[in-house]
N, C-alpha and C positions, 0 to 999 in steps of 0.2 A: 504494500500500500504506500502511495506517495505521502510525503510528510504533510503537505497541505490538506490532503484528503483525510489523513489520520486525525489532524487537529479539528477539522470541520465535523468529522463524525463523532468526536468525543468531547466537543465543547460547543459553546454558543457562537463561535466564529464561523464565518463562511470561508470558502477556499480562498477567495480574493483577500479577505481580511487576514487569513493565515499567511498568505504570501507577504503581506505588508509587515506582519510580526517578524517573519524570518528576515526580511530585508532590513528591518530596524535593529536586528541583533537581539531580539527579545526571546528567542527560542533556543533551548539547549537540548541536545541529545546526550543523556548522562551529564558529564561535566564539560562537554565540548560544544562550542557555539555552532548552531546549525546554519547551513547555507542551502541554496536551491539545488546544489549538487549532492546534498546529504542523502544517504540511503538509510532508512530506518530498518534495523535488523530485529528479528523476533526476540522479544523479551527486553529490549532496550526501553528505557524510560525517557519521556519527554517532559520538559519543564518550560513553562511560559512565565516570564518575569520571576523566575526562581521558584515558582509553585508547581508541584508535580501535577501533571495532567492525567488523572485517573481514567483508564480506559473503561468504556461502558461494557457491561456484560451482555451476553447474547440475549438475555431476557429484558434488557433495558432498551426501550424504544419510545419515540414520541410520535403522536399522530395529530394531524391538523385537518380540520374541515374548512374548506374554502367555498364560498358561494360564487362560483365562476359566472361572470356576466357573458353575454353574447359579445363577439368581437375580440376574443382572446384565444390564443392557441395554447393547447396543453403541450408545450414544447420548450426546450431550453432556448432555442433561437429559431429565427425564420429567415430564409434567404430572400424573402420579399420585404423584409423589414416590418412585418406586422407585429402587433403587440402580443406578448405571451403572458402567461400567468405569473412568471417570475418578475415581470416589470411591476406588477401590482403587489406581490408578496414582499415582505421584508427580506433583506439580503441574508439574514441569519437562516433563512429556509432555502437558500439556493442549492443546497445539497439534498434536499428532500425529493423523493421520487413520487410521482402520481400513481394512484391505484386506478388503472384503466384510463380511459379518455372520455372527453366530451368534445365534440367537434366545434369548429369556429362559430357556427350559428346557434349552438345550444348553450344552455345555462344550467345552473343548479349545483348540487352537491358534488364536490370533488374531494376525495381523501388523499392526503399526502403524508409520507412518513420518512423517517431517516433510516429505516430498516428495509433493505431489499427483500429479505426473507419474509417479512410481514406483507409487503406489497405483493409479492409473488403469490403467497398463499391466499390473500384476499381476492386477487384477480382470477385465480384458477378455481375458486370456490363456486358453489352453487347458491351462494347467498342471494336473497331476493333484492332486485333493484326496482324501485317504483318511479314511474315517470308520469308527468302531466303532458298531454299532447293536444295540439290544435291542428286539424286537417282542413284542406281546402275542398270540402265537399262532404257528402253524406257517408255514413257508415252503412254498408250493405250487409245483407244476410251472408253473402259469400265471404266477406271479410270476417264476420263473427265466427263462421264455421272454421276458417283458417286459424283464428286466434284460439279456438277451442281444441282443434285437432293437430295443429302444426302445418308446416308447409315446406316443400322442397322445390327449389328453383334452380334449374340448370343455367339460367341467365339471370343473375342478381346484380348486374352492373348498374341498373337504374337506381338512383338514390344513393349510390356510393360515390366516393371521390373519383374524379376523372383519372387520377394517377394510380388508383388502387389496382393491385394485381388480382384481387378477388373477383372471380367471374360467377361462381355458383355458391349457393348457401342453403343450409338446412335449418329451418326454424322450428324449435320445439314448441309444443302448446304453451300458451301464456299461462303463468301460474294463476293469474286472476286479471280481470279487467272490468271496468265500470264505465258505461256511456253517460257522460254528463250532459251533453247537448248533441242533438243529431238533426241537422237541417240541410237543405240542398246546397247552401252557400258555404257553410263550414260546420265542423263538428269538434267536440271536445271529449276526451276520454282519459281515464286514469288506468294505466296498465302496470302489471307486475310481471317481470321476467327474471329468470335466474341464470342468464348468460350475459356475456359482454362482447359479442362479436362486433366487428367493424361496421359502424352505421347500421346496425341490425334493424332498428325500427324504421329508419328512413327507407331502407331497401324493401322491407316487408310491405309497407303501405304504398311504395312506388309501384309495386307489382299490380296494385289495384287502381293505378292512375290517381293516387292521392299524394299530394305534396305535404310534408310535415312543415307547417308554418311556424310552429313553436314547439320546442322540446325542452322540458325542465325536469331534471332528476331531483327528487325530493327525499329519497332515502336509499341507503346501500347497506343491507343487512341490519345491524343493530345501530347504525349511525343515521341520524335524521337531520334534515336542514332546519326544520322548525321555523323560527322567526328570524334567523340570521340574515341580515340585510345583504343585498347583492353587492359583491365586491369586498365583503368583509370575511374574516376568518376567525376561527376559535379552536381551542384545543379540545380533544375528546373529554367528555365528562367522566366522572368517577364510574358511573354505571356503564358507560360505553367501554371504558378500559377494562372493567370487570368482565364484561361479555367477550371482549377481544382476547383476554388472557385465557378464558375458557375455550374459545375458538382455537387459539394457537396450540392448546394441549391436545386437541383432537387429532387423530391419525388421519393422514391423507386418504 
């Protein structure tokens, strides 16, 4: 592990801030002043301003809930210069990784963590994800049947990103759904699924010639958005951490 990565993983500092600490001569490996060329060997101790930086245990991790607004990418950077979630989040979370994705035009609950192990297990789980959707048209009986029984598409490109390599997709039956409004011009519904495939809901409804006008994730497993304002973040609550610890103890 690189020294700046080690510091950011085990402290409040971001990698950029860790680089500044090293440059200012405030970081020691054992009794030797660290440089950008320093290689951290297993078992060696790191000191910042003379204070021992205690490494986090495997069971020590932090989780953040961010209410992602529309118009932000869930990415570290964008070659088109578009805004990413890391422009809005504090720099101390620059090393946090997102649990899954919400596309540029979507909003809602996004979990971030400083543990790749936790992120991977959450992403690969069958935890329920709940979304609020607005469609440009009515909900038909054919769509209801597909939500109840599942759907297999040999061509699932419509609704996906134009640069996506995914061409086909299998959709499991929705865990649950509720139609809030159903009219010829637009419809609203609340859906619950337990998968996180690439633009899954946009591809599903595009098959029925329905564009998803609004998509908002309101919960992911035991984590809920509740009244968190758009663009704001918060740490997991005690109850959410309790359920997460129970979840992490479960066998894959």
